C-alpha positions as CSV (number, residue, x, y, z in Angstrom):
1,M,-10.3,14.4,-9.7
2,G,-6.6,14.6,-10.5
3,T,-3.4,16.2,-9.4
4,D,-0.2,16.9,-11.1
5,G,2.8,15.0,-9.9
6,S,5.9,12.9,-10.7
7,G,5.9,9.1,-11.1
8,A,7.5,8.8,-7.7
9,R,4.6,10.6,-6.1
10,H,2.1,8.4,-7.8
11,S,3.7,5.0,-7.3
12,F,5.0,5.5,-3.8
13,W,3.5,8.3,-1.8
14,P,-0.2,7.1,-2.0
15,H,0.9,3.8,-0.7
16,C,3.2,5.2,1.9
17,L,0.0,6.4,3.4
18,A,-2.1,3.3,2.3
19,G,-1.6,1.4,5.6
20,G,-2.7,4.4,7.6
21,A,-5.7,4.9,5.5
22,I,-6.6,1.2,5.7
23,A,-6.1,1.4,9.5
24,A,-8.6,4.1,9.5
25,A,-11.1,1.5,8.4
26,L,-10.7,0.1,11.9
27,A,-13.0,2.9,13.0
28,L,-15.5,0.0,13.1
29,A,-13.2,-2.3,14.9
30,P,-12.5,-2.7,18.6
31,H,-15.5,-0.9,20.0
32,L,-14.6,-1.6,23.6
33,A,-16.0,-0.7,27.0
34,S,-15.6,3.0,27.2
35,A,-18.7,4.9,28.3
36,D,-22.5,4.9,28.7
37,E,-24.0,1.9,30.6
38,T,-21.6,0.9,33.4
39,G,-18.8,2.6,31.4
40,E,-19.3,0.6,28.2
41,S,-19.9,2.0,24.7
42,F,-19.9,1.1,21.0
43,W,-17.3,3.6,19.8
44,T,-13.6,3.2,20.8
45,P,-11.9,6.7,20.9
46,G,-8.8,6.6,18.8
47,S,-10.2,4.4,16.1
48,F,-9.4,7.0,13.4
49,G,-6.0,8.7,13.2
50,S,-3.6,10.2,10.6
51,L,-4.4,9.9,6.9
52,A,-8.0,8.9,7.7
53,A,-9.5,10.5,4.6
54,T,-6.9,9.8,2.0
55,P,-7.6,7.4,-0.9
56,L,-7.2,3.7,-0.5
57,P,-5.6,1.3,-3.0
58,P,-8.3,-0.5,-5.1
59,G,-8.9,-4.1,-4.3
60,F,-8.8,-6.3,-1.3
61,S,-6.8,-5.3,1.8
62,L,-6.3,-6.9,5.2
63,T,-5.7,-5.0,8.5
64,S,-4.8,-6.7,11.8
65,T,-4.5,-4.9,15.1
66,Y,-3.4,-5.7,18.7
67,Y,-5.1,-3.4,21.2
68,H,-4.1,-3.2,24.9
69,T,-5.7,-0.9,27.4
70,S,-5.4,-0.5,31.1
71,T,-8.0,1.6,32.8
72,S,-9.4,2.4,36.3
73,A,-12.7,3.9,37.2
74,G,-14.0,5.6,40.3
75,S,-17.1,5.2,42.5
76,A,-19.7,6.2,39.9
77,V,-18.7,3.5,37.4
78,A,-18.1,0.9,40.1
79,R,-21.6,1.6,41.6
80,A,-23.3,1.3,38.2
81,R,-21.5,-2.0,37.6
82,A,-22.5,-3.3,41.0
83,I,-26.2,-2.4,40.3
84,R,-26.2,-4.1,36.9
85,I,-24.9,-7.4,38.2
86,G,-27.2,-7.4,41.2
87,R,-24.7,-6.8,44.0
88,L,-26.2,-3.4,44.9
89,E,-29.8,-2.1,44.9
90,A,-30.2,1.4,43.4
91,S,-33.0,2.2,45.8
92,V,-30.7,1.7,48.8
93,A,-29.0,4.9,50.0
94,E,-25.5,3.5,50.0
95,N,-22.4,5.6,49.5
96,V,-19.9,3.7,47.4
97,S,-16.2,4.4,47.6
98,A,-14.6,2.2,45.0
99,I,-12.1,1.7,42.3
100,S,-12.5,-0.6,39.2
101,V,-9.5,-1.8,37.3
102,S,-9.8,-3.3,33.8
103,P,-6.8,-4.4,31.8
104,E,-7.8,-5.7,28.3
105,D,-6.1,-7.3,25.3
106,L,-7.8,-7.7,22.0
107,A,-6.9,-8.9,18.5
108,M,-8.9,-7.6,15.6
109,I,-8.9,-8.5,11.9
110,T,-10.5,-6.4,9.2
111,P,-10.8,-7.5,5.6
112,S,-11.8,-4.7,3.3
113,Y,-12.5,-4.1,-0.4
114,T,-12.0,-0.8,-2.2
115,F,-13.9,-0.3,-5.5
116,A,-12.1,1.0,-8.5
117,T,-15.3,2.4,-10.1
118,P,-16.2,5.8,-8.6
119,V,-19.4,6.1,-6.6
120,L,-20.9,9.6,-6.4
121,G,-17.6,10.9,-7.7
122,G,-15.7,9.4,-4.8
123,Q,-14.0,6.2,-3.8
124,A,-16.1,3.6,-2.1
125,A,-14.9,0.9,0.4
126,I,-16.6,-1.8,2.5
127,A,-15.1,-3.6,5.5
128,L,-16.0,-6.0,8.3
129,T,-14.2,-6.4,11.7
130,A,-14.0,-9.5,13.9
131,I,-12.6,-9.4,17.4
132,Y,-11.2,-11.9,19.9
133,G,-9.7,-11.0,23.3
134,R,-9.5,-11.2,27.0
135,K,-10.6,-8.8,29.7
136,R,-10.4,-8.9,33.5
137,T,-12.2,-6.5,35.8
138,T,-11.8,-6.1,39.5
139,D,-13.9,-3.9,41.8
140,D,-12.8,-3.0,45.3
141,A,-15.6,-1.1,47.1
142,V,-16.4,0.2,50.5
143,L,-20.2,0.5,50.9
144,N,-21.5,2.9,53.6
145,T,-25.2,2.5,54.5
146,P,-26.8,5.0,56.8
147,L,-29.1,3.4,59.5
148,L,-31.4,4.8,62.2
149,V,-31.1,2.9,65.5
150,G,-33.6,4.5,67.8
151,P,-32.7,8.2,68.0
152,F,-29.2,7.6,66.7
153,A,-28.0,7.7,63.2
154,I,-25.1,5.3,62.4
155,T,-23.3,4.1,59.3
156,R,-22.8,0.5,58.5
157,S,-19.7,-0.2,56.3
158,R,-18.9,-3.3,54.4
159,F,-16.0,-4.1,52.1
160,D,-16.8,-5.9,48.8
161,T,-14.4,-7.3,46.2
162,I,-15.7,-8.6,42.9
163,S,-13.5,-9.9,40.1
164,D,-14.1,-11.9,36.9
165,T,-12.4,-12.6,33.5
166,V,-13.9,-13.3,30.1
167,T,-12.2,-14.6,27.0
168,G,-14.0,-14.8,23.7
169,F,-15.2,-13.1,20.6
170,G,-16.5,-9.6,20.4
171,D,-19.3,-8.0,18.4
172,M,-19.0,-7.6,14.7
173,S,-19.0,-4.3,12.9
174,P,-19.5,-3.6,9.2
175,Q,-18.5,-0.3,7.6
176,F,-19.1,1.6,4.4
177,S,-17.1,4.7,3.5
178,L,-16.7,7.2,0.6
179,R,-13.6,9.3,-0.1
180,W,-12.9,12.3,-2.3
181,N,-9.5,13.8,-3.2
182,A,-8.5,17.2,-4.7
183,G,-4.8,17.8,-4.4
184,V,-3.7,18.2,-0.8
185,H,-7.3,18.1,0.4
186,N,-9.2,14.8,1.2
187,V,-12.7,14.4,2.5
188,M,-14.4,11.2,3.7
189,T,-17.7,10.1,5.1
190,Y,-18.5,6.8,6.7
191,V,-21.3,4.8,8.4
192,T,-20.8,1.8,10.6
193,G,-22.7,-0.2,13.2
194,N,-22.6,-2.9,15.9
195,I,-23.9,-6.4,15.5
196,P,-24.2,-7.7,19.1
197,V,-22.9,-11.3,18.7
198,G,-20.0,-11.0,21.2
199,A,-19.4,-12.4,24.7
200,Y,-21.9,-10.5,26.9
201,N,-23.6,-11.3,30.2
202,R,-25.3,-8.7,32.4
203,A,-24.2,-10.6,35.5
204,R,-20.5,-10.3,34.6
205,L,-18.3,-7.3,35.3
206,S,-16.2,-8.2,32.3
207,N,-17.7,-8.2,28.8
208,I,-16.2,-8.0,25.3
209,G,-19.5,-7.5,23.6
210,I,-21.8,-4.6,24.6
211,G,-25.2,-6.4,24.4
212,H,-27.0,-4.0,22.1
213,G,-27.0,-2.7,18.5
214,A,-25.7,0.7,17.5
215,L,-25.4,2.9,14.5
216,D,-22.6,5.4,13.9
217,G,-21.8,7.9,11.2
218,G,-19.6,10.8,10.6
219,A,-17.2,12.7,8.3
220,G,-13.5,13.5,8.2
221,Y,-10.8,15.7,6.5
222,T,-7.2,15.1,5.8
223,Y,-4.6,17.7,4.6
224,F,-1.7,15.9,3.1
225,N,1.2,17.7,1.3
226,E,3.3,15.1,-0.5
227,Q,6.1,17.6,-1.2
228,T,6.6,18.6,2.5
229,G,5.4,15.3,4.1
230,H,3.1,17.2,6.4
231,E,-0.3,15.8,7.3
232,F,-3.3,16.6,9.5
233,S,-6.5,14.6,9.9
234,A,-9.7,15.0,12.0
235,V,-12.8,12.7,12.0
236,A,-16.0,13.5,13.9
237,G,-19.1,11.3,14.3
238,F,-22.2,10.5,16.4
239,T,-23.4,7.2,17.8
240,Y,-27.0,6.2,18.2
241,N,-27.5,3.3,20.6
242,F,-30.4,0.9,20.5
243,I,-31.8,-0.4,23.7
244,N,-30.1,-3.3,25.4
245,P,-32.8,-6.1,25.4
246,T,-31.3,-7.8,28.4
247,T,-31.1,-4.8,30.7
248,Q,-33.7,-2.5,29.0
249,Y,-31.0,0.2,29.3
250,Q,-30.4,2.6,26.4
251,N,-27.2,4.6,26.1
252,G,-27.5,8.3,25.1
253,V,-26.2,9.8,21.8
254,D,-22.4,9.9,21.8
255,F,-20.1,12.4,20.0
256,H,-16.5,11.6,19.2
257,L,-13.6,13.4,17.5
258,D,-10.4,11.7,16.6
259,W,-7.4,13.6,15.2
260,G,-3.8,13.0,14.1
261,A,-0.9,15.2,12.9
262,S,2.2,13.7,11.4
263,R,5.2,14.2,9.2
264,F,7.0,11.8,6.9
265,L,10.7,12.1,7.7
266,T,11.3,9.8,4.7
267,K,9.0,8.2,2.2
268,Q,8.7,5.3,4.5
269,L,9.0,6.7,8.1
270,Q,6.2,8.7,9.7
271,I,6.0,10.3,13.2
272,G,3.4,12.5,14.8
273,L,0.8,13.2,17.5
274,V,-2.6,11.7,18.0
275,G,-5.6,12.4,20.3
276,Y,-9.3,12.2,20.8
277,L,-12.3,13.7,22.5
278,Y,-15.4,11.7,23.5
279,N,-18.5,13.3,25.0
280,Q,-21.9,11.9,25.6
281,A,-24.4,14.4,24.1
282,S,-27.6,13.1,25.8
283,C,-28.6,11.2,28.9
284,D,-29.0,7.5,29.2
285,G,-32.6,6.2,29.5
286,G,-34.8,3.2,29.2
287,S,-36.9,1.4,31.9
288,G,-33.7,-0.4,33.1
289,D,-31.8,2.8,33.8
290,R,-31.3,2.9,37.6
291,V,-28.4,5.2,37.8
292,G,-29.8,8.4,36.2
293,C,-28.4,10.5,33.4
294,F,-24.8,9.1,33.6
295,Q,-23.3,11.2,30.8
296,S,-19.7,10.4,30.2
297,R,-16.7,12.1,28.6
298,V,-12.9,11.7,28.2
299,A,-10.0,13.3,26.3
300,S,-6.7,11.9,25.3
301,A,-3.4,12.8,23.6
302,G,-0.4,10.7,22.5
303,A,2.1,9.8,19.9
304,Q,2.4,7.7,16.8
305,L,5.0,6.0,14.6
306,G,4.5,4.5,11.2
307,Y,6.7,2.6,8.7
308,T,5.8,1.4,5.1
309,I,7.3,-1.7,3.7
310,P,7.3,-2.2,-0.1
311,M,6.7,-5.9,-0.9
312,G,6.6,-6.1,-4.7
313,G,2.9,-6.3,-5.7
314,L,1.9,-5.6,-2.1
315,E,2.7,-3.0,0.6
316,G,2.8,-3.4,4.3
317,N,2.3,-0.7,6.8
318,V,3.2,-0.9,10.5
319,N,1.8,1.7,12.8
320,I,1.8,2.2,16.6
321,K,-0.3,4.7,18.5
322,A,-0.2,5.3,22.3
323,Y,-2.7,7.4,24.2
324,R,-3.0,8.8,27.7
325,E,-6.5,9.8,28.9
326,F,-7.6,12.7,31.1
327,A,-10.7,14.7,32.1
328,A,-12.8,11.5,32.3
329,A,-16.3,11.5,33.8
330,N,-18.6,8.5,34.4
331,R,-16.2,6.2,32.5
332,P,-12.9,4.4,33.0
333,E,-9.7,6.4,32.4
334,G,-6.2,5.2,31.7
335,W,-3.9,4.5,28.7
336,N,-4.1,2.4,25.5
337,V,-1.8,1.2,22.8
338,W,-2.7,0.2,19.2
339,L,-0.3,-1.9,17.1
340,T,-1.6,-2.2,13.5
341,Y,-0.3,-4.0,10.4
342,A,-2.1,-3.3,7.1
343,L,-1.4,-5.3,3.9
344,S,-2.7,-3.8,0.7
345,P,-2.1,-3.9,-3.1
346,S,0.5,-1.6,-4.6
347,D,0.0,0.3,-7.8
348,P,2.0,-0.8,-10.9
349,A,4.8,1.4,-11.8
350,P,3.6,4.5,-13.8
351,T,4.1,4.6,-17.5
352,R,6.7,7.1,-18.8
353,S,5.2,7.5,-22.3
354,T,4.6,11.2,-21.6
355,P,6.8,13.8,-19.9
356,P,6.4,13.7,-16.1
357,T,5.5,17.4,-15.9
358,R,2.3,16.8,-17.9
359,R,0.9,13.7,-16.1
360,M,-2.5,13.7,-14.5
361,Y,-3.2,10.9,-12.0
362,A,-6.6,9.9,-10.8
363,K,-6.8,9.5,-7.1
């Protein structure tokens, strides 16, 4: 497909958004602990953002991200974690009043390749993400156990503090995506998954890996007007989780929606809003499920800032996103920050052998 436009639009604007589009490839990236079993899931809300469906520059690109999150969880998550690590029996009628705190720092790197030859009329890209990081989890709990002593009913209370830290590699995630462009309208579809090779131990509170495979797919749309600099993106998807072979616990099907709205104040500077919605569509299960349905949800909103740096034959894009979560259920809640740097090829300067008003550029 093609659009009319000036040489400036062709050579600069697509790469003013290139870093954001490549950062969207991080949808497969830091799938951190966020929902499902003990509050941990494959999908990380906020993985997609602005410019998610726009075309990518053909060739190899490299995206690196620093991710920091600080969350706390209430009694339901703390109880589920205590049951998993063997500090609490699900059959015991204990009332748990607790808080679980988990700061986390991760570094992710995603090499990707975008094909110049169209596939099904669209632009195909593949990527693979590796993760390394550190997570610390502390649970402070008061466990109240009802007891019958003769004709009297009493409650026995005990205070329990559990804390551990893990540093290591996370799971790996491959991704395949297709993008189509028609003027200001951009559509994409993607499929990704989880390869459970990261640091995971059912006896630990803190894990970087999630201990099981997963398959995720979805579609997205981006409206991007190069003349006004206005942009809006939304990407929705579903996650199917395979059973955890260590715990025999299977997370339910998860639904997620990431969105971003921004404006380019200049051809290099971008500001806007971001947000996400995460909701578990079906109950957890498996023979190892001792906490019941445990469906989780969370929503978030925040802000973003992006800047594109021309570097001759390459272009760099720096982007920062910050989210504040709310309306959480059966999962940790807090805030998180993404700092992303994407390095991608830049297009050669367009030829001026024909008048600019008659040019057609393939996206």
